[in-house]
N, C-alpha and C positions, 0 to 999 in steps of 0.2 A: 638604491639604499637611501634611507633617510636616518640621520644619526643625529642625536640629541645630546648635547653635553652641556651641563652646568658649569659655568664659568664664573669666577669672581668678577664683579662689576669692572675692577680696573683692568682686567684681561680682556673683557669684552670692549672696553673703551680702546685699548691699545690696537685691537684687531679693526675696529671701526675707523681709527685714526690712519692705520696703514692702508686700508682699503681707500679711504677718501684721497690720501696722497696719490694712490695710482689711479684714481677716477673710475673705480669699480664697487659693485656692492660687496659686502662682508662675505656673503655666500660665494661669489665669484672669486674673491681673493682667497678664502680658505680652500676652495676647491682647486684653485691653480696652484697652491703651495703643496696640496696634498700629491697632486699629480707630478710635482717636481721630485717627490721621494723616489730613490731608486727602485726599480721593480725587484731588483735582487742585489745583494752585496756580495762583493768576492769573499769566498770561503764560507759564505752562509749555507747552512744546511736547511733542508725543508724543515718547517716548523708547524706546530699546531696553531690554529686561529689564535688559542689563548697566549700562547708564546709570543706570537707575532704583536698581539695588542700589548703585551707586557713590554715588548721591546719599544714599541711606539710610545708608551707611557713614560719609559725610561729617558727616552728622547725629549719628550716634552717636559718632563721634570727637570732634566738639565738645562733647559732653556728658560725656565721660570725663576724669576727672582725669589730669594729666600722669604721676604716678607709675604709674598703671594702665596707660597707653598704654606706658610704657616696659617693662613686664612682659610685653608681647605678644612672641611670636617675631619675631626680626628678619627672618625670610623669609616673614613672614605674607602680604604681597601676592603675592609670587612664587609661592608654593606654596598659594595660596588653597584649592585643592581638598583639599589635606591637612589643612587647618585648619577648613574649613567645609564641611559635608555637607547637601544638601537632597535629599529625594525627594518625589514627588508621588504621592498616591493618588487614583485616580479613584472 
């Protein structure tokens, strides 16, 4: 799967700094962090892919500084397809 996410420059810089501190590429750093997410959570019911993505977005939002959140486009949720693109390769 290939996933493209538009990030504010400061978030991208934070990722690059964190990856550099660990001596890995940004791609490897993000992949490792994603793999650290629990496969399932206690009490979690099966959810649709949309619900799961909404849960991930909520976690991401909770970890984002307010000033970064305020820099996101105001139509981000309404026009998600324009701001977030994903494609699957088999």
